[in-house]
SEGUZA-337937 format. One record per atom (N, C-alpha, C, CB): residue in one letter; x, y, z. Coordinates in steps of 0.2 Angstrom, whole numbers, padded with zeros to 4 digits, always signed. Each point is the difference from the previous one (the first is absolute). Glycine has a CB too. Example, Ala and Ser with C-alpha at 12.3 -4.5 7.8 and 13.67 -1.06 7.14 Angstrom:
REM residues 2
a+0066-0028+0039/a-0004+0006+0000/a+0004+0006+0000/a-0009-0006+0006/s+0007+0011-0010/s+0004+0006+0001/s-0004+0005+0003/s+0006-0003-0010/
REM end
This chain:
REM residues 314
x-0099+0108+0046/x+0005-0007+0000/x+0002-0002-0004/x-0005-0003+0005/x+0011+0002-0004/x+0007-0002-0007/x+0002-0007+0000/x+0006+0011+0000/x-0008-0015-0002/x+0003-0007+0001/x+0003+0000-0008/x-0009-0007+0011/x+0011+0011-0017/x+0003+0000-0006/x+0008-0001+0002/x-0008+0007-0006/x+0010-0014+0004/x+0009-0001+0000/x+0003+0006-0005/x-0001-0014+0002/x+0008+0013-0001/x+0005+0004-0004/x+0000-0001-0007/x+0006+0001+0010/x-0001+0000-0014/x+0000-0003-0006/x+0003-0005+0000/x+0000+0008-0003/x-0004-0012-0001/x+0004-0008+0002/x+0006-0003-0003/x-0010-0002+0000/x+0013-0001+0003/x+0006-0003-0004/x-0003-0007-0004/x+0010+0005+0011/x-0009-0004-0017/x-0002-0006-0006/x+0004-0005-0001/x-0004+0008-0004/x+0001-0013+0007/x+0005-0007-0003/x-0003-0005-0006/x+0004-0001+0013/x-0010+0004-0014/x-0003-0004-0006/x-0005+0004-0002/x+0002-0011+0004/x-0004+0010-0011/x-0004+0005-0003/x-0008+0000+0004/x+0008-0001-0014/x-0009-0005+0019/x-0007-0002+0001/x+0000+0004+0007/x-0003-0012-0006/x+0008+0014+0008/x+0001+0001+0009/x-0001+0008+0000/x+0011-0010+0004/x-0017+0011+0001/x-0003+0006+0002/x+0004+0004+0008/x-0010-0007-0007/x+0010+0002+0011/x+0003+0002+0005/x+0006+0002+0002/x-0007-0006+0001/x+0007+0011+0004/x+0007+0004+0002/x+0004-0007+0004/x-0006+0015+0003/x+0012-0016-0003/x+0003-0006+0005/x+0004+0001+0004/x+0000-0006-0007/x-0002+0007+0013/x+0002+0003+0004/x+0006-0005+0004/x-0011+0009+0000/x+0020-0005-0001/x+0005-0001+0003/x+0000+0002+0008/x+0006+0001-0011/x-0006-0007+0015/x-0001+0003+0008/x+0009+0001+0001/x-0015-0006+0006/x+0019+0003-0010/x+0007+0004+0002/x+0000+0006-0004/x+0006-0010+0001/x-0009+0014-0005/x-0001+0006+0000/x+0000+0004+0005/x-0003-0003-0009/x-0002+0002+0011/x-0004+0004+0007/x+0005-0001+0006/x-0013-0004-0003/x+0015-0003+0003/x+0005-0001+0006/x+0007+0004+0000/x-0006-0011+0001/x+0008+0012-0008/x+0005+0004-0001/x+0000+0006+0004/x+0000-0005-0010/x-0007+0009+0008/x+0000+0008+0002/x-0002+0000+0007/x-0005+0004-0012/x+0001-0009+0015/x+0003+0000+0007/x+0006-0002+0006/x-0010+0001-0004/x+0014-0005+0000/x+0007-0003+0001/x+0003+0008+0000/x+0000-0015-0005/x+0000+0019+0001/x+0003+0006-0002/x-0002+0005+0005/x+0001-0002-0012/x-0007+0001+0015/x-0001+0005+0006/x+0002-0004+0008/x-0013+0007-0009/x+0014-0013+0007/x+0003-0002+0006/x+0006+0002+0002/x-0007-0009-0002/x+0012+0009-0003/x+0006+0001+0000/x+0001+0008+0002/x+0001-0010-0007/x-0006+0015+0007/x-0001+0005+0002/x+0001-0001+0006/x-0006+0005-0008/x+0000-0007+0011/x-0002+0000+0007/x+0008-0004+0004/x-0016+0000-0002/x+0016-0006+0000/x+0006-0003+0003/x+0006+0004+0001/x-0005-0009-0005/x+0006+0015+0001/x+0007+0002-0001/x-0001+0006+0003/x+0004-0006-0011/x-0009+0007+0015/x-0001+0006+0006/x+0001-0002+0008/x-0009+0006-0010/x+0009-0013+0008/x+0002-0004+0008/x+0007-0001+0000/x-0009-0006+0001/x+0011+0008+0006/x+0006-0001+0003/x+0003-0007+0001/x-0004+0010+0005/x+0000-0015-0005/x+0002-0007-0001/x-0004-0004-0004/x+0004+0001+0010/x-0002-0008-0010/x-0004-0003-0005/x-0006-0004+0003/x+0011+0000-0006/x-0014-0002+0001/x-0008-0003+0002/x+0002-0007-0002/x-0010+0012-0002/x+0006-0018+0007/x+0002-0005-0001/x-0005-0007-0001/x+0010+0007+0006/x-0012-0009-0009/x-0006-0006+0000/x+0003-0005+0000/x-0008+0004-0004/x+0005-0010+0010/x+0001-0006+0000/x-0005-0006-0004/x+0006+0006+0010/x-0004-0009-0013/x-0006-0004-0006/x+0001-0008+0005/x+0002+0007-0016/x-0006-0009+0018/x+0000-0007+0000/x-0005-0005-0003/x+0005+0005+0009/x+0001-0012-0011/x-0001-0002-0005/x-0001-0007+0005/x+0007+0009-0012/x-0012-0013+0006/x+0000-0007+0002/x+0002-0006-0005/x-0008+0004+0008/x+0007-0001-0016/x+0000-0003-0004/x+0005+0002-0006/x-0010-0004+0004/x+0014-0002-0005/x+0004-0001-0003/x+0001+0002-0009/x+0001-0007+0011/x-0007+0006-0012/x-0002+0004-0008/x-0007+0000+0000/x+0009-0006-0007/x-0012+0007+0002/x-0007+0002-0002/x-0002+0006+0000/x-0004-0009+0004/x-0002+0013-0002/x-0003+0006-0001/x+0005+0004+0007/x-0016-0004-0006/x+0014+0002+0010/x+0003+0003+0006/x+0008+0002-0001/x-0010-0006+0007/x+0013+0001-0008/x+0007+0002-0002/x+0003+0003-0003/x+0000-0007+0001/x-0005+0008-0009/x+0001+0004-0004/x-0002+0007+0003/x-0001-0010-0009/x-0006+0011+0012/x-0001+0008+0002/x+0005+0001+0006/x-0013+0000-0003/x+0019-0004+0006/x+0004+0003+0005/x+0004+0003-0006/x-0001-0009+0011/x+0004+0005-0015/x+0006+0002-0005/x-0001+0009-0003/x+0000-0015-0005/x-0008+0014+0002/x-0001+0006-0001/x-0001+0006+0004/x-0002-0007-0006/x+0000+0005+0012/x+0000+0005+0006/x+0007+0003+0003/x-0011-0006+0002/x+0015+0000-0003/x+0008+0004+0000/x+0004+0004-0006/x+0001-0010+0007/x-0003+0007-0011/x+0001+0005-0007/x-0001+0006+0001/x-0004-0008-0006/x-0005+0010+0008/x-0001+0005+0000/x+0003+0004+0006/x-0010-0004-0006/x+0011+0002+0010/x+0001+0002+0008/x+0008+0004-0003/x-0007-0011+0011/x+0012+0008-0013/x+0007+0000-0003/x-0003+0007-0006/x+0006-0016+0002/x-0009+0016-0003/x+0000+0006-0007/x-0001+0006+0004/x-0007-0007-0012/x+0004+0007+0018/x-0003+0006+0003/x+0006+0001+0005/x-0014-0001-0001/x+0018-0001+0005/x+0003-0001+0004/x-0001-0001+0006/x+0003+0003-0006/x-0009-0009+0006/x-0002-0003+0007/x+0004-0006+0001/x-0011+0005+0001/x+0011-0006+0005/x+0007-0007+0002/x-0005-0005+0000/x+0010+0004+0009/x-0011-0009-0012/x-0005-0008+0000/x+0005-0005+0004/x-0006+0000-0015/x+0003-0004+0019/x+0003-0004+0005/x-0005-0008-0001/x+0004+0012+0009/x-0003-0014-0014/x-0004-0007-0002/x+0003-0003+0003/x-0004+0000-0010/x+0000-0005+0015/x+0000-0005+0006/x-0004-0004-0001/x+0004+0005+0009/x-0001-0012-0014/x-0003-0007+0002/x-0003-0002+0006/x+0008-0001-0007/x-0014-0001+0008/x-0001-0004+0006/x-0005-0006+0000/x+0004+0009+0005/x-0001-0013+0001/x-0006-0006+0000/x-0006+0004+0002/x+0008-0012+0004/x-0012+0007-0006/x-0009+0003+0002/x+0000+0001+0009/x-0009-0009-0013/x+0013+0003+0015/x+0001+0000+0007/x+0001+0006+0002/x+0003-0010+0000/x+0002+0013-0002/x+0003+0007+0002/x-0003+0004+0000/x+0007-0002-0002/x-0011+0004-0003/x-0002+0005-0002/x-0003+0004+0007/x-0003-0007-0013/x-0001+0005+0017/x-0002+0005+0005/x+0008+0003+0005/x-0014-0007+0000/x+0019+0003-0001/x+0005+0003+0004/x+0003+0005-0004/x+0003-0011+0006/x-0002+0010-0012/x+0002+0005-0005/x-0003+0008+0001/x+0002-0010-0007/x-0008+0009+0005/x-0005+0005+0001/x+0003+0005+0006/x-0010-0009-0004/x+0009+0004+0009/x+0002+0004+0007/x+0008+0003+0001/x-0008-0009+0006/x+0012+0004-0008/x+0006+0006-0003/x+0000+0007-0003/x+0004-0010-0001/x-0005+0008-0005/x-0002+0007-0006/x-0005+0004+0004/x+0000-0006-0012/x-0003+0004+0016/x-0005+0007+0003/x+0004+0003+0005/x-0012-0004+0000/x+0018-0001+0005/x+0001+0003+0006/x+0005+0004-0003/x-0003-0008+0009/x+0007+0007-0015/x+0007+0003-0002/x-0002+0006-0004/x+0008-0010+0000/x-0004+0017+0004/x-0002+0006-0003/x+0004+0003-0006/x-0004+0002+0011/x+0007-0008-0013/x+0004+0002-0006/x-0004-0003-0007/x+0012+0000+0007/x-0018-0004-0004/x-0006-0001-0005/x-0003+0003-0001/x-0002-0007+0000/x-0002+0011-0007/x-0006+0005+0001/x-0005-0003-0003/x+0007+0010+0002/x-0006-0015-0006/x-0006-0002-0004/x+0001-0009+0000/x-0002+0014-0008/x-0003-0019+0008/x-0001-0008+0002/x-0006+0000-0008/x+0002-0001+0018/x+0002-0005-0021/x-0006-0002-0006/x+0002-0007+0000/x-0003+0010-0009/x-0003-0014+0010/x-0001-0005+0001/x-0002-0004-0010/x-0004+0006+0015/x+0007-0012-0015/x+0001-0002-0006/x-0005-0007+0000/x+0012+0006-0003/x-0018-0007+0001/x-0006-0004+0002/x+0002-0007-0005/x-0010+0010+0003/x+0006-0015-0003/x+0001-0003+0008/x+0006-0001+0004/x-0008-0006-0003/x+0006+0007+0009/x+0005-0001+0006/x-0004-0006+0004/x+0006+0015+0001/x-0013-0015+0001/x-0002-0005+0003/x-0006-0003-0002/x+0005+0004+0008/x-0008+0001-0015/x-0007-0003-0001/x-0004+0006+0001/x+0002-0013+0004/x-0007+0012-0006/x-0006+0006-0001/x-0001+0001+0008/x-0007-0002-0014/x+0005-0003+0018/x-0001+0002+0007/x+0006+0003+0004/x-0010-0009-0001/x+0016+0006+0000/x+0006+0000+0002/x+0003+0008-0001/x+0000-0013-0003/x-0001+0013-0003/x+0002+0008-0003/x-0004+0004+0001/x+0004-0002-0007/x-0011+0002+0009/x-0003+0004+0002/x+0001+0004+0008/x-0007-0006-0008/x+0010+0002+0011/x+0002+0000+0008/x+0006+0006-0001/x-0003-0014+0006/x+0009+0010-0009/x+0006+0004-0003/x-0002+0006+0000/x+0006-0008-0007/x-0010+0009+0003/x+0000+0008-0004/x-0002+0003+0008/x-0006-0001-0018/x+0003-0001+0023/x-0003+0003+0006/x+0007+0001+0004/x-0014-0006+0001/x+0020+0001-0002/x+0005+0002+0004/x+0004+0006-0002/x+0000-0011+0004/x+0000+0012-0009/x+0003+0006-0004/x-0001+0007+0003/x-0002-0007-0011/x+0008+0010+0013/x-0003+0008+0005/x-0003+0004-0006/x+0011+0002+0010/x-0016+0000-0008/x-0005+0004-0006/x+0005+0006-0003/x-0014-0002+0007/x+0018+0005-0002/x+0005+0005-0002/x+0008-0003-0004/x-0007+0009+0012/x+0006-0015-0015/x+0004-0003-0004/x-0003-0003-0005/x+0006-0001+0008/x-0014-0001-0008/x-0002-0001-0005/x-0001+0002-0006/x-0001-0003+0007/x+0007+0002-0012/x-0002+0002-0006/x-0005-0002-0006/x+0009+0003+0005/x-0010-0010-0002/x-0007-0002-0004/x-0005+0004+0001/x+0003-0010+0000/x-0004+0013+0004/x-0005+0002+0004/x-0008-0004-0001/x+0008+0011+0000/x-0006-0017+0005/x-0004-0005+0000/x-0003-0002+0007/x+0006-0004-0010/x-0002+0007+0014/x-0002-0001+0007/x-0006+0003+0002/x+0011-0001+0002/x-0015-0002+0001/x-0007+0002+0002/x-0002+0008+0004/x+0000-0014+0001/x+0008+0015+0002/x-0001+0008+0001/x-0001+0004-0006/x+0006-0002+0010/x-0003-0001-0015/x-0002+0005-0007/x-0006-0001-0003/x+0010+0000-0002/x-0011-0008+0001/x-0006-0001-0002/x-0006+0005+0002/x+0005-0012-0001/x-0006+0012+0009/x-0004+0002+0003/x-0001+0008-0003/x+0004-0009+0009/x+0001+0013-0010/x+0000+0006-0004/x-0004+0000-0005/x+0010+0002+0003/x-0006-0007-0009/x-0004-0001-0006/x-0009-0002+0001/x+0014-0004-0003/x-0014+0000+0007/x-0008-0004-0002/x-0004+0006+0004/x+0003-0016+0002/x+0000+0020+0003/x-0006+0006+0001/x+0001+0006-0003/x-0002-0005+0010/x+0007+0006-0015/x+0003+0003-0005/x+0000+0009+0003/x-0005-0010-0010/x+0012+0007+0018/x+0001+0006+0002/x+0008+0002-0004/x-0007-0001+0012/x+0007+0005-0015/x+0009+0000-0005/x+0004+0005+0004/x-0005+0000-0013/x+0004+0001+0020/x+0005+0003+0004/x+0002-0003+0006/x-0004+0010-0004/x+0008-0010+0006/x+0000-0001+0009/x-0001+0005+0004/x+0008-0007-0002/x-0007+0014+0001/x+0002+0004+0003/x-0009+0005-0002/x+0017-0002+0000/x-0021+0007+0005/x-0005+0004-0002/x+0004+0004-0005/x-0008-0001+0010/x+0013+0002-0008/x+0004+0008-0005/x-0001-0002-0009/x+0013+0001+0010/x-0014-0009-0010/x+0002-0002-0006/x+0006+0002-0005/x-0011-0002+0002/x+0015+0000+0004/x+0008+0001-0003/x+0005-0006-0002/x+0000+0010+0009/x-0003-0016-0004/x+0004-0007-0001/x-0006-0002-0004/x+0009-0004+0013/x-0007+0000-0019/x-0005-0004-0004/x+0002-0009+0003/x-0001+0009-0015/x-0005-0011+0016/x+0000-0007+0001/x+0004-0004-0006/x-0011+0002+0007/x+0012-0009-0006/x+0003-0004-0005/x-0004-0003-0002/x+0008-0002+0004/x-0007+0000-0010/x-0006-0003-0005/x+0004-0006-0001/x-0006+0009-0006/x+0003-0017+0004/x+0004-0004-0001/x+0003+0001-0007/x-0007-0007+0009/x+0013+0005-0010/x+0004+0002-0009/x-0004-0003-0005/x+0013-0001+0003/x-0016-0005-0003/x+0000-0003-0006/x-0009+0003-0002/x+0010-0012+0003/x-0014+0013+0002/x-0005+0004-0003/x+0002+0007-0002/x-0006-0008+0005/x+0009+0010-0001/x+0003+0008-0001/x+0003+0000-0006/x+0003+0003+0012/x+0001-0008-0015/x+0003+0000-0006/x-0005+0000-0005/x+0008-0006+0005/x-0013+0001-0006/x-0004+0000-0003/x-0005+0007-0001/x+0002-0013+0003/x-0004+0014+0004/x-0002+0007-0002/x+0002+0007-0005/x-0001-0006+0010/x+0008+0005-0007/x+0005+0004-0004/x+0001+0000-0010/x+0007-0003+0014/x-0008-0004-0013/x+0001-0002-0007/x-0007+0001-0004/x+0009-0008+0003/x-0014+0009-0001/x-0008+0000-0002/x+0001+0007-0001/x-0008-0009+0007/x+0009+0013-0004/x+0001+0010+0002/x+0004-0001-0008/x+0003+0005+0018/x+0003-0007-0019/x+0004+0001-0006/x-0002-0001-0006/x+0006-0003+0006/x-0011-0004-0005/x-0003-0002-0005/x-0007+0005-0003/x+0006-0012+0005/x-0008+0018-0002/x-0005+0004+0001/x-0006+0000+0004/x+0005+0001-0010/x-0005-0004+0017/x-0004+0000+0003/x-0001+0004+0005/x-0001-0009-0004/x-0004+0016+0002/x+0002+0007+0005/x-0007+0004-0003/x+0016+0001+0002/x-0016+0003+0005/x-0006+0004-0002/x+0003+0007+0005/x-0013-0010-0001/x+0010+0015+0000/x+0001+0005+0004/x-0005+0001+0008/x+0005+0004-0014/x-0009-0008+0014/x-0003-0001+0006/x+0004-0001+0007/x-0006-0004-0008/x+0009+0010+0011/x+0004-0003+0004/x-0002-0003+0008/x+0007+0009-0006/x-0013-0010+0005/x-0005-0004+0007/x+0001-0007-0004/x-0011+0010+0006/x+0007-0012-0009/x-0001-0006-0005/x+0005-0003-0007/x-0011+0005+0005/x+0018-0002-0004/x+0001-0001-0007/x-0003-0006-0005/x+0011+0005+0005/x-0011-0009-0002/x-0004-0007-0006/x-0008+0000-0001/x+0009-0009+0003/x-0012+0015+0000/x-0008+0000+0000/x-0001-0001-0009/x-0002+0010+0013/x-0003-0016-0011/x-0002-0001-0008/x+0003-0006-0002/x-0001+0011-0003/x+0007-0013+0004/x+0003-0007-0003/x+0000-0005+0005/x+0008+0006-0007/x-0009-0012+0002/x-0001-0007+0004/x+0005-0003-0003/x-0013-0001+0002/x+0014-0002+0002/x+0006-0004+0001/x-0001-0009+0001/x+0004+0013+0006/x-0001-0017-0009/x+0001-0006+0002/x+0004-0002+0001/x-0005-0001-0003/x+0007-0004+0008/x+0007-0001+0003/x-0002-0010+0001/x+0004+0016+0008/x+0001-0019-0010/x-0002-0006+0001/x+0006-0003+0003/x-0009+0001-0010/x+0008-0002+0017/x+0005-0002+0005/x-0002+0005+0007/x+0009-0003-0010/x-0010-0001+0014/x-0004+0002+0007/x+0008-0002+0005/x-0018-0006-0003/x+0022+0006+0002/x+0005-0004+0004/x+0002+0007+0006/x+0007-0012-0011/x-0006+0011+0017/x+0002+0005+0004/x+0007+0005-0003/x-0006-0007+0010/x+0009+0003-0013/x+0006+0005-0002/x-0002+0004-0006/x+0009-0009+0004/x-0011+0008-0008/x-0002+0004-0006/x-0007+0002-0001/x+0008-0005-0004/x-0012-0002+0002/x-0006+0002-0001/x-0005+0004+0003/x+0002-0008-0004/x-0003+0006+0010/x-0004+0005+0004/x+0003+0005+0003/x-0007-0008+0002/x+0013+0010-0003/x+0004+0006+0003/x-0002+0004-0006/x+0010-0004+0008/x-0010+0002-0014/x+0001+0006-0006/x-0009+0000-0001/x+0014-0004-0008/x-0017+0001+0008/x-0009-0001-0001/x-0002+0007+0004/x-0004-0016-0001/x+0009+0016+0011/x-0002+0004+0004/x+0000+0008-0003/x+0004-0010+0008/x+0003+0010-0009/x+0004+0006-0003/x-0004+0002-0005/x+0010-0004+0002/x-0012+0002-0009/x-0004+0000-0005/x-0007+0003+0002/x+0007-0009-0005/x-0011+0007+0010/x-0006+0001+0002/x+0002+0008+0004/x-0005-0014+0000/x+0009+0015+0006/x+0002+0006+0003/x-0001+0005-0005/x+0008-0005+0007/x-0005+0005-0010/x+0001+0004-0006/x-0005+0003-0004/x+0009-0006-0001/x-0015+0001+0001/x-0007+0002-0003/x-0003-0006-0005/x+0004+0013+0000/x+0000-0019-0002/x+0000-0005-0006/x-0006-0003+0005/x+0014-0003-0006/x-0018-0001+0000/x-0005-0006+0004/x+0005-0006-0002/x-0015+0005-0001/x+0016-0009+0004/x+0006-0005-0002/x-0005-0007+0002/x+0014+0008+0004/x-0012-0012-0009/x-0005-0009+0000/x+0007-0003+0000/x-0014+0000-0009/x+0014-0003+0016/x+0005-0004+0001/x-0001-0007+0000/x+0002+0008+0006/x+0003-0011-0009/x-0003-0006-0003/x+0006-0007+0002/x-0007+0007-0011/x+0005-0012+0016/x+0005-0005+0001/x-0003-0007-0002/x+0005+0007+0009/x-0002-0012-0007/x-0004-0007-0001/x-0006+0000+0004/x+0011-0007-0003/x-0014+0010+0008/x-0005+0001+0004/x-0005+0003-0002/x+0006-0001+0006/x-0005+0005-0013/x-0004+0003-0004/x-0001+0008+0003/x-0004-0013-0003/x+0000+0017+0001/x+0001+0007+0001/x-0002+0006+0006/x+0000-0004-0011/x+0005+0009+0012/x-0002+0004+0005/x-0001+0007-0003/x+0007-0007+0008/x-0012+0013-0005/x+0001+0005-0004/x+0002+0006+0005/x-0008-0004-0011/x+0013+0007+0010/x+0003+0003+0003/x-0002+0008+0000/x+0008-0010-0002/x-0011+0011+0004/x-0006+0007+0000/x+0004+0006+0001/x-0011-0006+0006/x+0012+0010-0010/x+0004+0006+0001/x+0000+0007+0007/x-0001-0004-0013/x+0005+0005+0016/x+0001+0004+0004/x-0003+0007-0001/x+0008-0007+0002/x-0015+0007-0005/x-0003+0008-0001/x-0005+0001+0005/x+0001+0000-0012/x+0001+0005+0014/x-0006+0002+0005/x-0001-0003+0006/x-0004+0003-0007/x+0012-0008+0008/x+0003-0002+0007/x+0006-0001+0002/x-0007-0003-0001/x+0011+0002+0006/x+0004-0001+0003/x+0004-0005-0006/x-0005+0004+0014/x+0003-0010-0016/x+0005-0007-0003/x-0005-0004-0004/x+0009-0003+0009/x-0006-0001-0012/x-0003-0003-0005/x-0006-0006+0003/x+0011+0004-0007/x-0014-0008+0005/x-0006-0004+0003/x+0002-0006-0005/x-0011+0011+0005/x+0011-0017-0002/x+0001-0005-0003/x-0009-0003-0001/x+0016-0002+0006/x-0019-0001-0011/x-0007-0001-0001/x+0000-0008-0004/x-0003+0015-0002/x-0002-0017+0004/x+0000-0007-0005/x-0002+0000-0006/x-0003-0005+0009/x+0004+0004-0015/x-0001+0000-0007/x-0003-0004-0003/x+0008+0005+0000/x-0012-0004-0005/x-0001-0008-0005/x+0003+0000-0006/x-0009-0001+0004/x+0013+0005-0003/x+0003+0002-0009/x+0006-0008+0000/x+0001+0019-0001/x-0001-0020-0005/x+0005-0004-0003/x+0005+0002-0004/x-0008-0006+0000/x+0012+0003-0001/x+0009+0003-0003/x-0005+0001-0007/x+0013-0010+0006/x-0017+0009-0011/x+0000+0001-0007/x-0004+0008+0003/x-0001-0015-0008/x-0003+0017+0012/x-0006+0006+0001/x+0006+0004+0003/x-0014-0005+0003/x+0018+0003+0000/x+0006+0003+0005/x+0006+0005-0006/x-0001-0014+0010/x+0001+0011-0013/x+0005+0000-0005/x-0003+0005-0006/x+0005-0012+0003/x-0009+0010-0004/x-0004+0006-0006/x-0002+0006+0004/x-0004-0010-0007/x+0005+0011+0012/x-0003+0008+0003/x+0007+0002+0002/x-0012-0002+0005/x+0016-0001-0004/x+0009+0003+0004/x+0003+0006-0006/x+0004-0015+0006/x-0004+0019-0003/x+0007+0005-0004/x+0007+0000+0003/x-0009+0009-0002/x+0008-0015+0007/x+0007-0002+0000/x+0000-0006+0006/x+0004+0012-0004/x+0000-0018+0000/x+0001-0007+0000/x+0007-0003+0002/x-0009+0001-0007/x+0010-0002+0016/x+0004-0001+0001/x+0000-0008+0003/x+0002+0013+0000/x+0003-0018-0003/x+0000-0007+0001/x+0007-0003+0003/x-0007-0001-0010/x+0007-0002+0014/x+0005-0004+0005/x-0003-0008+0002/x+0003+0014+0006/x-0004-0018-0012/x-0001-0007+0002/x+0007-0004-0001/x-0013+0000-0003/x+0013-0003+0008/x+0009-0003+0000/x-0002-0007-0004/x+0007+0006+0014/x-0011-0008-0019/x-0002-0005-0002/x+0004-0001-0007/x-0011+0002+0007/x+0013-0007-0010/x-0001-0003-0007/x-0007-0001-0003/x+0010-0006+0002/x-0013+0006+0003/x-0008-0003-0002/x-0004+0005-0001/x-0001-0011+0006/x+0002+0018-0004/x-0003+0004+0000/x-0004+0002-0008/x+0007+0001+0011/x-0013-0001-0012/x-0004+0002-0006/x+0002+0007-0003/x-0009-0007+0005/x+0015+0006-0010/x+0001+0008+0000/x-0004+0003-0003/x+0011-0001+0000/x-0011+0008+0002/x-0004+0005-0002/x+0000+0004-0008/x+0000+0000+0013/x-0004+0000-0017/x+0002+0001-0007/x-0003+0008-0002/x-0001-0015-0002/x+0001+0017-0004/x-0001+0007-0001/x-0009+0000-0002/x+0015+0003-0005/x-0019-0008+0006/x-0006-0001-0002/x-0003+0001+0006/x+0001-0007-0010/x+0003+0006+0017/x-0003-0001+0006/x-0001+0008+0003/x+0007-0012+0002/x-0002+0016-0003/x+0000+0008+0003/x-0002+0005-0003/x+0009-0004+0004/x-0009+0008-0001/x-0003+0008-0003/x+0003+0002-0005/x-0004+0004+0009/x+0003-0001-0015/x+0006+0002-0005/x+0002+0006+0006/x-0003-0004-0014/x+0009+0005+0012/x+0005+0006+0003/x+0001-0001+0009/x-0006+0010-0012/x+0005-0017+0012/x+0000-0001+0009/x+0009-0001+0001/x-0013-0008+0001/x+0014+0012+0006/x+0007-0001+0000/x+0003-0007+0004/x+0001+0013+0001/x+0001-0016-0002/x+0002-0009+0001/x+0006-0002+0004/x-0004-0003-0011/x+0007+0001+0015/x+0004+0000+0005/x+0001-0009+0003/x-0004+0016+0002/x+0009-0018-0003/x+0003-0006+0001/x+0004-0003+0005/x-0001+0003-0009/x+0001-0002+0015/x+0006-0001+0006/x-0001-0008+0002/x-0002+0013+0006/x-0001-0017-0009/x+0003-0007+0001/x+0005-0004-0004/x-0010+0001+0003/x+0014-0003-0001/x+0007-0004-0002/x-0002-0005-0006/x+0006+0000+0012/x-0012-0001-0013/x-0004-0004-0008/x-0003+0007-0003/x-0005-0014+0003/x+0005+0013-0009/x-0005+0003-0006/x-0008+0001+0004/x+0008-0008-0012/x-0010+0012+0013/x-0009-0001+0000/x-0004+0003-0006/x-0001+0002+0012/x+0005+0002-0016/x-0003+0003-0006/x+0003-0005-0007/x-0002+0014+0007/x-0003-0014-0013/x+0003-0001-0006/x+0006+0004-0002/x-0010-0004-0002/x+0012+0004-0002/x+0004+0003-0005/x-0003+0004-0004/x+0006-0007+0000/x-0015+0006-0001/x-0003+0006-0004/x-0003+0005+0004/x-0002-0007-0008/x+0004+0006+0014/x-0004+0005+0005/x+0003+0007-0003/x-0002-0008+0012/x+0006+0008-0014/x+0004+0007+0000/x-0005+0004-0007/x+0015-0005+0005/x-0020+0002-0007/x-0003+0000-0008/x-0006+0004+0003/x+0003-0012-0008/x-0004+0012+0014/x-0008+0003+0003/x+0002+0004+0006/x-0010-0011-0003/x+0015+0010+0006/x+0003+0002+0008/x+0003+0008-0003/x+0005-0015+0007/x-0009+0021-0004/x+0003+0006-0001/x+0009+0001+0003/x-0013+0004+0001/x+0014-0008+0005/x+0007-0001+0001/x+0003-0007+0003/x-0002+0013+0003/x+0007-0016-0003/x+0001-0005+0002/x+0006-0001+0007/x-0005-0003-0013/x+0004+0001+0017/x+0007+0001+0004/x+0002-0010+0000/x-0004+0014+0011/x+0008-0014-0012/x+0002-0008+0000/x+0002-0003+0005/x+0004+0001-0009/x+0000+0003+0013/x+0003-0002+0008/x+0002+0007+0003/x+0005-0013-0003/x-0004+0010+0009/x+0001+0006+0007/x+0008+0000+0001/x-0013-0002+0006/x+0015-0003-0005/x+0005-0001+0005/x+0005+0005+0001/x-0002-0011-0003/x+0005+0014-0002/x+0005+0006+0001/x-0002+0007+0003/x+0004-0006-0009/x-0013+0006+0008/x+0000+0004+0007/x-0005-0001+0006/x+0003+0008-0009/x-0003-0014+0011/x+0001-0003+0006/x+0005+0001+0005/x-0005-0008-0006/x+0012+0007+0003/x+0006+0001+0001/x+0000+0007+0001/x+0005-0010-0007/x-0006+0014+0003/x-0001+0005+0002/x-0003+0005+0004/x+0003-0004-0007/x-0011+0001+0008/x-0003+0003+0007/x+0002-0003+0005/x-0009+0003-0004/x+0013-0009+0005/x+0002-0002+0007/x+0006+0005+0002/x-0003-0013-0003/x+0008+0015-0001/x+0007+0004+0001/x-0006+0006+0001/x+0014-0005-0008/x-0020+0009+0005/x-0002+0005+0001/x-0002+0000+0009/x-0004+0000-0014/x+0000-0006+0014/x-0002-0001+0008/x+0005+0001+0005/x-0009-0008-0004/x+0016+0004+0002/x+0005-0002+0006/x+0003+0008+0002/x+0003-0013-0005/x-0002+0020-0002/x+0000+0006+0002/x-0003+0004+0005/x+0003-0002-0009/x-0011+0000+0006/x-0003+0003+0003/x-0002-0003+0009/x-0003+0002-0014/x+0004-0007+0014/x+0000-0002+0006/x+0005+0002+0005/x-0004-0009-0005/x+0011+0010+0001/x+0006+0001+0004/x+0000+0010+0002/x+0007-0013-0007/x-0010+0014+0003/x+0000+0007-0001/x-0005+0005+0004/x+0005-0005-0010/x-0011+0001+0011/x-0005+0003+0002/x-0005-0004+0003/x+0003+0006-0008/x-0002-0013+0011/x-0003-0003+0005/x+0005-0004+0006/x-0010-0001-0009/x+0010+0005+0015/x+0005-0001+0003/x-0004-0004+0005/x+0007+0009-0003/
REM end
């Protein structure tokens, strides 16, 4: 098992962690995408639907536009009134010149947004959040065909986190269970990031302790069975953090009790995907690697999904 990070980028004398910059890995993926797009005889086009004039959703949309422009994807950002979101999705679904659809939340709020995700044609779902794709993920079915030639689409932010964790050194030579023996703690169980990420880690063999405001659940690894199993657990934050080789957090609140270096296992890989800090600055004195943000890689994975959907999933 290899969890050792690469040579650290030191910013102060007591830093031991490798600081993983998502922009660097995203640049690698953008270079590959330029090559794939250059072999097509037409442009790929993504439509983004945004209801917010400002805030995280609007910022995310701007990052997506820049990312698409950098690889040669046409990005059409459409500002919509929440009441018109269903109509806008239907129009994009029906337009043969639209190859991908990106929803920037909130559009209707949690319940309404869940419904809107179901309206997106799965063949154009660059976020990978439609229940068609979720079923493949939670059943650990990685290909659409028996010949294993067409991979299923994975949700872009959890996929981005997994790729960054691998860059940080999370790997093993066991092809069937690459994360066998790893314990992960994911503090977030949202349907968009936390739960699918926990499933992805457990399907690769990790034991995952999933924590949210309602308590903890254990995602038991898919070793000796088709997919992971969710079980109750009495573990609390203290025990989970002390055991975890990987700690991923996404608590969207300034009131969250920040995770400090004395709470984690020495050498643990730590990643934060929330808009607010979930770790103290001193976490780098104990962590083996630290991923402070994910944004650029989420955009890269969304573009990767768009190209895969257009070229392989018809």
